[in-house]
C-alpha positions in Angstrom: -0.3 -21.4 91.6 3.2 -22.9 91.5 4.5 -20.3 94.0 1.8 -21.6 96.5 2.7 -25.2 95.9 -0.4 -26.0 93.8 0.1 -27.9 90.6 -2.2 -27.2 87.7 -4.2 -30.1 86.3 -5.6 -31.2 83.0 -8.4 -28.7 83.3 -6.2 -25.7 83.9 -3.3 -26.4 81.5 -5.2 -26.3 78.2 -6.5 -22.8 79.2 -3.0 -21.6 80.1 -1.7 -22.9 76.8 -4.6 -21.2 74.9 -3.9 -17.9 76.7 -0.3 -18.1 75.6 -1.3 -18.6 72.0 -3.8 -15.7 72.1 -1.3 -13.4 73.7 1.5 -14.5 71.4 3.5 -15.4 74.5 5.3 -18.3 72.8 8.3 -18.2 75.1 6.0 -18.8 78.0 4.1 -21.4 76.0 7.3 -23.4 75.5 7.9 -23.2 79.2 4.4 -24.5 79.9 5.1 -27.3 77.3 8.2 -28.2 79.3 6.1 -28.2 82.5 3.6 -30.5 80.8 6.4 -33.0 79.9 8.1 -32.8 83.2 5.0 -33.5 85.3 3.5 -36.2 83.0 0.7 -34.3 81.4 2.0 -35.2 78.0 -0.2 -38.3 77.9 -3.4 -36.1 78.1 -4.8 -35.6 74.6 -6.6 -32.3 75.5 -3.4 -30.8 76.8 -1.5 -32.0 73.8 -4.1 -30.7 71.4 -4.0 -27.3 73.0 -0.2 -27.3 72.5 -0.6 -28.1 68.8 -3.1 -25.2 68.4 -0.8 -22.8 70.3 2.2 -23.7 68.1 0.1 -23.3 64.9 -1.0 -19.8 66.1 2.6 -18.9 66.3 3.3 -20.4 62.8 5.5 -23.0 64.3 4.4 -25.9 62.2 7.3 -28.2 63.0 6.7 -27.9 66.7 3.0 -28.5 66.2 3.7 -31.6 64.2 6.1 -32.9 66.8 3.4 -32.6 69.4 0.7 -34.0 67.1 2.8 -37.1 66.4 2.9 -37.8 70.2 -0.8 -37.5 70.7 -2.2 -40.6 72.4 -5.3 -40.3 70.2 -5.5 -38.0 67.2 -8.7 -36.1 66.7 -10.2 -34.6 63.6 -10.1 -31.0 64.8 -6.4 -31.1 65.6 -5.5 -33.0 62.4 -7.6 -30.5 60.3 -5.8 -27.6 62.0 -2.4 -29.1 61.1 -3.5 -29.8 57.5 -4.8 -26.3 57.2 -1.5 -24.8 58.4 0.3 -26.9 55.8 -2.0 -25.7 53.1 -1.4 -22.1 54.0 2.3 -22.6 53.8 2.1 -24.1 50.4 
């Protein structure tokens, strides 16, 4: 998309982030996170929640928590996922 001058939107980015998590492509996921911040998608709660879930899949709880703390509106699912990750770690 980017090579054709088309920017992804708030419908595409959560799916890209989810794919990064499922494929364990965390280096690419961090690059997508940078894109999200650079282009102002960091105020979108769905995009941010998908980043939290991606980081949790990679066992990167600190990164997930940092994103969670910047969520415009926390949601029960994302909070529960973060709490569950803390419980697994002990």
